[in-house]
C-alpha positions as CSV (number, residue, x, y, z in Angstrom):
1,M,112.5,216.1,188.5
2,S,116.1,217.3,187.9
3,G,115.1,220.8,188.4
4,E,113.5,220.2,191.9
5,A,116.9,218.1,192.7
6,G,118.9,220.9,191.6
7,G,116.9,223.5,193.4
8,G,117.2,221.3,196.5
9,E,121.0,221.1,196.2
10,L,121.2,224.9,195.7
11,R,119.2,225.2,198.9
12,G,121.4,223.4,200.9
13,I,120.9,220.7,203.8
14,G,120.0,223.3,206.3
15,A,117.5,225.0,204.3
16,R,115.9,221.7,203.2
17,L,115.5,220.4,206.7
18,R,114.1,223.9,208.0
19,A,111.7,224.1,205.1
20,A,110.5,220.6,205.8
21,R,110.1,221.2,209.6
22,E,108.1,224.4,208.9
23,K,105.7,222.4,206.8
24,R,104.9,220.0,209.2
25,G,104.2,222.9,211.6
26,L,107.2,222.0,214.1
27,S,109.2,224.4,216.0
28,V,112.8,223.6,216.9
29,L,111.9,222.7,220.4
30,Q,109.2,220.4,219.2
31,A,111.3,218.7,216.6
32,A,114.1,218.2,219.3
33,E,111.7,216.5,221.7
34,R,110.4,214.2,218.8
35,L,113.9,212.9,217.9
36,H,114.9,212.9,221.6
37,L,117.7,215.7,220.9
38,D,118.9,218.7,222.5
39,A,117.6,221.8,220.6
40,R,121.2,222.9,219.8
41,V,121.5,219.8,217.7
42,V,118.6,220.6,215.6
43,Q,119.6,224.3,215.2
44,A,123.1,223.0,214.2
45,L,121.8,220.8,211.5
46,E,119.7,223.7,210.1
47,T,122.6,226.2,210.2
48,E,124.9,223.3,208.8
49,D,127.3,223.8,211.8
50,F,128.4,220.4,211.5
51,T,131.7,221.0,213.3
52,A,129.5,221.5,216.5
53,L,128.1,217.7,216.2
54,G,131.3,215.9,216.6
55,A,132.8,213.1,214.4
56,D,131.6,212.6,210.9
57,V,129.7,209.5,211.8
58,Y,127.5,211.6,214.4
59,V,126.9,214.1,211.9
60,R,125.4,211.4,209.2
61,G,123.3,209.9,211.9
62,H,121.7,212.8,212.9
63,L,121.0,213.8,209.4
64,R,119.3,210.6,208.6
65,R,117.2,210.7,211.8
66,Y,116.1,214.3,211.1
67,A,115.4,213.6,207.5
68,E,113.3,210.7,208.2
69,A,111.3,212.8,211.0
70,V,110.4,215.8,208.8
71,G,109.7,213.6,205.5
72,E,112.9,214.6,203.6
73,S,115.1,212.2,201.6
74,P,117.9,210.8,203.8
75,A,120.0,209.6,200.7
76,Q,119.7,213.0,199.1
77,L,120.7,214.9,202.1
78,Q,123.8,212.3,202.8
79,Q,124.9,213.0,199.1
80,L,124.9,217.0,199.8
81,Y,126.6,216.3,202.8
82,S,129.4,214.0,201.2
83,A,129.7,216.7,198.4
84,S,129.9,219.7,200.8
85,P,133.1,221.3,201.7
86,H,132.3,221.0,205.5
87,A,135.4,220.6,207.9
88,V,135.7,216.8,208.7
89,R,136.5,216.5,212.5
90,P,138.5,213.4,213.4
91,D,136.4,210.2,214.2
92,L,136.9,209.9,218.1
93,T,135.4,206.5,217.7
94,R,138.3,205.2,215.7
95,I,141.2,206.8,217.3
96,P,143.9,203.8,217.0
97,R,145.0,202.9,220.7
98,G,148.8,203.2,221.4
99,E,150.7,200.2,221.9
100,P,150.7,199.0,225.8
101,D,153.7,200.2,227.8
102,Q,156.2,197.3,227.4
103,R,158.5,198.8,230.1
104,G,156.0,197.2,232.9
105,S,155.7,194.0,231.2
106,R,159.4,193.9,231.1
107,L,159.8,195.0,234.9
108,L,156.9,192.3,235.8
109,L,158.9,189.3,235.0
110,P,162.0,190.0,236.9
111,A,159.8,191.2,239.9
112,L,158.0,187.8,240.0
113,L,161.1,185.6,239.5
114,L,162.6,188.0,242.5
115,V,159.5,187.0,244.9
116,V,159.8,183.4,243.9
117,G,163.5,183.4,244.7
118,F,162.9,184.6,248.1
119,A,160.3,182.1,248.6
120,V,162.5,179.3,247.7
121,A,165.3,180.6,249.9
122,G,163.2,180.7,252.7
123,L,162.0,177.2,252.4
124,L,165.4,175.9,252.0
125,W,166.4,178.0,255.1
126,W,163.7,176.4,257.2
127,L,164.6,172.8,256.0
128,L,168.4,173.1,256.5
129,T,168.1,174.7,260.0
130,L,166.0,172.0,261.5
131,P,168.5,169.3,260.9
132,G,171.0,171.6,262.7
133,E,169.1,170.9,266.0
134,K,171.3,168.4,267.5
135,A,170.1,166.3,270.7
136,H,172.7,166.0,273.7
137,P,172.3,162.6,275.6
138,L,171.1,162.9,279.2
139,P,173.7,162.6,281.7
140,A,173.8,159.1,283.0
141,D,176.2,157.3,285.8
142,R,177.9,154.5,284.4
143,P,175.8,151.2,285.6
144,P,177.3,149.0,288.3
145,A,176.9,146.2,285.8
146,A,179.6,147.3,283.4
147,D,182.2,147.8,286.3
148,S,181.4,144.4,287.3
149,A,181.9,143.0,284.2
150,H,185.5,144.7,283.6
151,A,186.4,143.1,287.2
152,E,185.4,139.6,286.4
153,L,187.5,139.8,283.0
154,A,190.5,141.1,284.9
155,A,190.3,138.8,287.8
156,P,193.2,136.5,288.5
157,G,192.8,133.0,287.4
158,A,191.4,133.7,284.1
159,D,192.8,131.6,281.1
160,A,195.5,134.2,279.7
161,G,194.9,133.0,276.1
162,T,191.3,133.1,276.2
163,A,190.9,136.5,278.6
164,P,191.3,139.0,275.6
165,A,188.7,137.2,273.5
166,A,186.3,137.0,276.2
167,A,186.9,140.7,276.9
168,E,186.1,141.6,273.4
169,S,183.1,139.7,273.0
170,A,181.7,140.8,276.4
171,V,182.1,144.4,276.0
172,P,181.2,145.4,272.4
173,P,182.4,148.8,270.9
174,T,180.7,151.9,272.1
175,S,178.9,152.4,268.7
176,L,177.6,149.1,269.0
177,R,176.7,149.0,272.6
178,A,173.0,148.0,273.4
179,P,170.9,150.5,275.2
180,V,171.7,150.3,279.2
181,S,169.0,148.8,280.8
182,T,167.1,150.6,283.6
183,G,165.3,148.0,284.9
184,S,162.8,148.1,282.3
185,N,162.2,146.7,278.8
186,P,163.1,149.3,276.0
187,A,160.6,151.9,275.2
188,R,158.7,151.6,272.0
189,L,157.7,154.7,269.9
190,D,155.4,154.4,266.8
191,L,155.1,157.4,264.4
192,A,152.6,157.8,261.5
193,F,152.9,160.7,259.2
194,S,150.0,162.3,257.3
195,A,152.0,165.2,255.8
196,P,155.9,165.5,255.2
197,S,157.8,166.5,258.5
198,W,161.2,166.8,259.8
199,V,161.8,164.4,262.8
200,E,164.6,163.5,265.0
201,V,164.4,160.9,267.7
202,S,167.1,160.2,270.4
203,D,167.3,157.8,273.4
204,V,169.0,158.5,276.7
205,E,172.4,157.5,275.4
206,G,172.2,160.2,272.6
207,R,171.6,157.6,269.8
208,H,169.8,158.7,266.6
209,L,166.9,156.4,266.3
210,L,165.4,158.4,263.6
211,H,166.7,161.5,261.8
212,G,165.5,163.3,258.5
213,L,162.6,164.4,256.2
214,I,159.7,161.8,256.5
215,E,157.4,161.7,253.5
216,A,153.4,161.7,254.2
217,G,151.8,158.2,254.4
218,S,154.8,156.6,256.2
219,T,155.0,155.0,259.4
220,R,158.1,154.3,261.8
221,T,158.5,151.9,264.8
222,L,161.5,152.8,267.2
223,T,163.0,151.0,270.0
224,G,165.3,152.7,272.6
225,T,165.8,153.4,276.4
226,A,163.7,156.2,277.8
227,P,163.4,159.0,278.4
228,L,163.3,159.8,274.4
229,L,164.1,163.2,272.8
230,V,161.3,163.9,270.1
231,V,161.9,166.9,267.7
232,L,158.9,167.3,265.3
233,G,159.1,170.1,262.2
234,N,155.4,169.7,261.8
235,A,153.8,168.3,264.9
236,P,150.2,168.2,263.9
237,A,151.1,165.7,260.9
238,V,152.5,163.1,263.3
239,A,150.8,160.8,265.5
240,L,152.9,159.1,268.4
241,R,152.3,156.2,270.3
242,F,154.6,155.3,273.4
243,N,154.4,151.5,274.1
244,G,151.1,151.4,272.4
245,A,149.7,154.5,274.3
246,P,149.0,157.6,272.1
247,V,150.9,161.0,272.8
248,T,150.3,164.3,271.9
249,A,152.3,167.6,272.1
250,G,149.3,169.4,273.5
251,T,150.2,172.8,274.5
252,L,153.9,172.2,274.2
253,M,153.4,172.8,270.4
254,R,155.1,175.8,269.3
255,R,153.5,178.7,267.1
256,D,155.3,177.3,263.9
257,G,153.9,174.0,264.1
258,S,157.1,172.3,265.7
259,A,157.5,170.5,268.7
260,H,160.4,169.5,271.2
261,L,159.3,166.7,273.4
262,L,160.6,164.6,276.2
263,I,158.9,161.4,276.8
264,D,159.8,159.4,280.0
265,A,159.5,155.8,280.8
266,T,156.0,156.1,282.1
267,G,154.9,157.9,278.8
268,R,154.8,161.3,280.4
269,V,155.3,164.2,278.1
270,S,157.1,167.3,278.8
271,A,159.1,170.1,277.0
272,A,162.7,169.4,276.0
273,A,165.3,171.5,277.8
274,P,166.7,174.1,275.7
275,R,170.1,172.7,275.5
276,L,168.5,169.3,274.2
277,A,166.6,170.9,271.7
278,H,168.7,173.6,270.3
279,G,172.1,171.7,270.8
280,D,173.4,174.7,272.8
């Protein structure tokens, strides 16, 4: 038994495989077809040209399959292969991968922060520029009633001791003066916000009835003398009712969603003049 093993070892791997193939009456091409291999692989095994087969793991796999196909002992051939002075090629399936390039990762975070910074700066600029749109009061003639009130206070015959007090009570300071009556009751404007929006509402005297950023879900009711100047930063999110009737921006809404409206005493809506909307 040992003599056969010794003779097998002396014959070598290729000789044993070739002898087993010929014993089964197979040609190189037939053996390759049975193994589903290229004929050059079978020839390389029989000539022990293992370097042509690639990595060590592939050589051992081909040896095992070929030995099983022709009736040889896969274990003995594997031992012969391990003891043979064949040239071991690097196992390409186990080549360690290099560490990923850390430079790209280091540059990604600053770039991301820069993009976020630009976005935040743009948002802040948009929010800060909207409050800068100041409304100018509409030019209005001084009502005759005011002149007559001054005339009565200054008329002869009035009590000298009570005249100043009467004048002070009859004519309030400009900042506290009630809206000038135009022959009709003050207009009422209701606003309902479905999303946050900047809003600025002024009456005919230029009084700011509402000014600032209003949160979603809020409602406001304003009273002032028409026409009313209404500036909306997010017009689709604001529902308007003038004296109980709904008011819409319609075609007066700008491409960025803002609207600068002028609502007269009849509820008619028109575009605000540039000098009113932009404070020119």
